[in-house]
C-alpha positions as CSV (number, residue, x, y, z in Angstrom):
1,M,5.3,15.6,11.4
2,D,5.6,13.3,14.4
3,S,8.2,10.5,14.4
4,M,7.3,7.0,13.6
5,T,7.5,6.0,17.2
6,D,5.0,8.8,18.1
7,R,2.6,7.6,15.5
8,G,2.3,4.1,16.9
9,G,5.7,2.5,17.6
10,G,8.9,1.4,15.9
11,T,10.8,-1.8,15.5
12,G,14.1,-0.7,17.1
13,G,15.9,-1.5,13.8
14,P,15.4,-2.7,10.2
15,L,13.3,-5.7,9.6
16,T,15.8,-8.0,7.9
17,H,13.4,-10.7,6.9
18,V,10.9,-8.4,5.3
19,R,10.5,-7.5,1.6
20,W,8.2,-4.7,0.4
21,I,5.8,-4.3,-2.5
22,A,4.3,-0.9,-2.3
23,G,3.3,1.8,-4.8
24,G,-0.1,2.7,-6.5
25,T,-3.5,1.1,-6.6
26,G,-4.3,-1.3,-9.4
27,A,-0.7,-2.1,-10.2
28,G,-0.9,-5.9,-9.4
29,K,0.8,-5.9,-6.0
30,S,-1.5,-8.5,-4.6
31,T,-1.2,-10.7,-7.7
32,V,2.6,-10.7,-7.5
33,A,2.7,-11.2,-3.7
34,A,0.4,-14.2,-4.0
35,A,2.6,-15.6,-6.8
36,L,5.7,-15.2,-4.6
37,A,3.9,-17.0,-1.8
38,E,2.9,-19.9,-4.1
39,R,6.3,-20.4,-5.8
40,Y,8.8,-19.3,-3.1
41,G,6.9,-20.0,0.1
42,V,7.1,-16.5,1.5
43,R,4.7,-15.2,4.1
44,V,2.4,-12.4,2.8
45,Y,1.4,-9.5,5.0
46,D,-1.8,-7.9,3.6
47,G,-1.6,-4.2,4.6
48,D,-5.1,-3.4,3.3
49,R,-6.7,-5.9,5.7
50,A,-4.4,-4.8,8.5
51,E,-5.8,-1.2,8.1
52,H,-9.2,-2.4,9.3
53,R,-7.6,-3.7,12.5
54,W,-5.6,-0.4,13.0
55,L,-8.9,1.5,13.1
56,A,-9.7,0.0,16.5
57,R,-6.2,1.0,17.7
58,C,-6.0,4.6,16.5
59,T,-6.6,7.6,18.7
60,P,-7.8,11.1,17.7
61,D,-4.8,12.9,19.1
62,R,-2.1,10.6,17.6
63,H,-3.9,9.5,14.4
64,P,-6.4,12.3,13.5
65,H,-6.8,11.4,9.8
66,L,-7.1,7.7,10.4
67,H,-9.5,8.3,13.3
68,A,-11.7,10.6,11.2
69,A,-12.4,7.7,8.8
70,R,-13.3,5.2,11.6
71,D,-17.0,5.9,12.1
72,R,-17.9,7.5,8.7
73,P,-20.3,5.7,6.4
74,P,-18.9,4.4,3.0
75,G,-18.2,7.2,0.6
76,A,-18.7,10.0,3.1
77,L,-15.1,11.4,3.1
78,W,-15.0,11.2,-0.7
79,A,-18.3,12.9,-1.3
80,E,-17.4,15.9,0.9
81,R,-14.0,16.6,-0.5
82,S,-12.1,17.3,-3.7
83,P,-9.4,14.8,-4.9
84,Q,-6.7,17.2,-3.6
85,E,-8.5,17.3,-0.2
86,V,-8.8,13.5,-0.1
87,F,-5.1,13.2,-0.9
88,A,-4.1,15.7,1.8
89,G,-6.2,13.9,4.4
90,M,-4.7,10.5,3.7
91,A,-3.5,8.9,7.0
92,S,-0.6,7.2,5.1
93,L,0.5,10.5,3.6
94,Q,0.7,12.0,7.1
95,G,2.7,9.0,8.4
96,E,-0.1,7.7,10.7
97,T,-0.1,4.1,9.6
98,V,3.6,3.3,9.5
99,G,3.9,2.8,13.2
100,F,1.1,0.2,13.2
101,L,2.7,-1.5,10.3
102,A,6.1,-1.6,12.0
103,E,4.6,-3.0,15.2
104,D,2.8,-5.8,13.4
105,L,5.8,-6.9,11.5
106,A,8.1,-6.8,14.6
107,A,5.6,-8.9,16.5
108,A,5.1,-11.5,13.7
109,P,7.3,-14.6,13.2
110,S,10.6,-14.0,11.4
111,D,11.4,-17.7,10.6
112,R,10.9,-17.0,6.9
113,I,10.8,-14.1,4.5
114,T,7.7,-11.9,4.7
115,V,6.5,-9.9,1.7
116,V,4.5,-6.8,2.6
117,D,1.7,-6.1,0.1
118,Y,0.6,-2.6,0.9
119,F,-0.4,0.5,-0.9
120,G,-0.2,3.0,2.0
121,I,3.5,3.5,2.7
122,L,5.6,6.2,1.1
123,P,9.4,5.8,0.4
124,G,10.4,8.3,3.0
125,H,8.4,6.4,5.7
126,L,9.6,3.0,4.5
127,L,13.3,3.9,4.4
128,P,14.0,3.5,8.2
129,L,12.5,0.0,8.1
130,L,14.6,-1.2,5.2
131,H,17.5,-3.6,5.7
132,R,18.7,-3.0,2.1
133,P,17.3,-0.7,-0.7
134,D,16.8,-3.7,-3.0
135,H,14.4,-5.2,-0.5
136,A,11.7,-2.8,-1.6
137,V,10.0,-1.9,-4.9
138,F,7.2,0.5,-5.8
139,L,4.8,-0.7,-8.5
140,V,3.1,2.3,-10.1
141,P,0.5,1.8,-12.9
142,T,0.1,4.0,-15.9
143,A,-3.1,6.0,-15.8
144,G,-4.8,4.0,-18.5
145,F,-4.0,0.6,-16.9
146,R,-5.3,1.7,-13.5
147,A,-8.5,3.1,-15.0
148,R,-9.2,-0.2,-16.7
149,K,-8.4,-2.2,-13.5
150,L,-10.5,0.0,-11.2
151,R,-13.4,0.0,-13.6
152,E,-13.3,-3.8,-13.6
153,R,-13.0,-3.8,-9.8
154,Y,-16.0,-1.6,-9.3
155,A,-18.2,-3.0,-12.0
156,D,-19.8,-5.1,-9.3
157,P,-22.5,-2.9,-7.8
158,A,-22.1,-4.5,-4.4
159,R,-18.4,-3.8,-4.3
160,A,-19.0,-0.2,-5.4
161,R,-21.6,0.3,-2.7
162,A,-19.4,-1.1,0.0
163,N,-16.8,1.5,-0.9
164,W,-18.9,4.5,-1.8
165,G,-22.3,3.9,-0.3
166,D,-25.1,5.6,-2.2
167,Q,-22.8,8.0,-4.0
168,D,-22.6,8.1,-7.8
169,P,-20.0,5.4,-8.6
170,E,-18.8,7.2,-11.7
171,A,-18.2,10.4,-9.8
172,M,-16.5,8.6,-7.0
173,L,-14.3,6.6,-9.4
174,A,-13.2,9.9,-11.1
175,K,-12.2,11.3,-7.7
176,R,-10.4,8.0,-6.9
177,L,-8.4,8.1,-10.1
178,A,-7.4,11.8,-9.5
179,R,-6.4,11.1,-5.9
180,D,-4.4,8.1,-6.9
181,A,-2.5,10.2,-9.5
182,L,-1.5,12.6,-6.8
183,W,-0.3,9.6,-4.7
184,D,1.7,8.2,-7.6
185,D,3.5,11.6,-8.1
186,E,4.4,11.6,-4.4
187,V,5.7,8.0,-4.6
188,R,7.9,8.8,-7.6
189,R,9.2,12.0,-6.1
190,Q,10.2,10.4,-2.8
191,A,11.6,7.3,-4.5
192,R,13.9,9.5,-6.5
193,A,15.0,11.4,-3.5
194,H,15.7,8.2,-1.5
195,G,17.2,6.1,-4.2
196,L,14.4,3.5,-4.2
197,D,13.1,1.7,-7.3
198,V,9.8,2.2,-9.1
199,I,8.5,-0.2,-11.7
200,T,5.9,1.2,-14.1
201,V,3.1,-1.2,-14.8
202,D,1.3,-0.8,-18.1
203,G,-0.2,-4.2,-18.7
204,H,2.3,-5.3,-21.4
205,T,4.6,-7.2,-19.0
206,P,3.1,-10.4,-17.7
207,A,2.7,-10.6,-13.9
208,A,4.8,-13.8,-14.0
209,D,7.7,-11.8,-15.4
210,I,7.4,-9.2,-12.7
211,T,7.2,-12.0,-10.1
212,R,10.5,-13.5,-11.3
213,R,12.1,-10.1,-11.4
214,L,11.2,-9.4,-7.8
215,A,12.1,-12.9,-6.7
216,G,15.6,-12.3,-8.0
217,R,16.0,-8.9,-6.3
218,F,14.5,-10.2,-3.1
219,G,16.9,-13.2,-3.0
220,L,14.2,-15.8,-3.0
221,E,14.6,-19.5,-3.8
222,P,11.8,-21.8,-5.0
223,A,10.1,-23.5,-2.1
224,R,10.8,-27.2,-1.6
225,R,7.7,-29.3,-2.2
């Protein structure tokens, strides 16, 4: 695998003002990040939105998996492959997105704490960017909690069509859940190997409690009004 710098650039050192909320889809990362912004005045970096900008910056030689998705219609890559093949072809799994992420954060203002809300970074790729291990947490949902959340998310036909085009939404959701389970396994494996924390989200702990827990570990103080 190419180095982070080869994949799109590095920061030259850890990002001391950045805190990280990564992990699995449907775990409530965005909900917690928004709550941290509201109560503690942090800046939130939305990695999912940033990915759309990275598509214009990727090249087929340095970012082959990301580039392969650039001009495909919604659902095409999912329809043509098994969950295992979708997982293996993830640009984030191959380290193709971490350089863009590092570049964006290094170029952004550092006058206050920034919380990264992003699914697509693995513990091993994140480690070189960390100032301290407790500045990152991986939220990973249980299978049942994720299934409920994604079914709610894609109950809107327009949203399902935007993601999967004319493909059967039930079949695509089944593939998505299977792919995400493989990602979760990789997150947990790498987190154990690198001594980083995983919080399992099952829906029983209120998001407000998780928000307070992360505020404490991230060293945040309530914003002055």
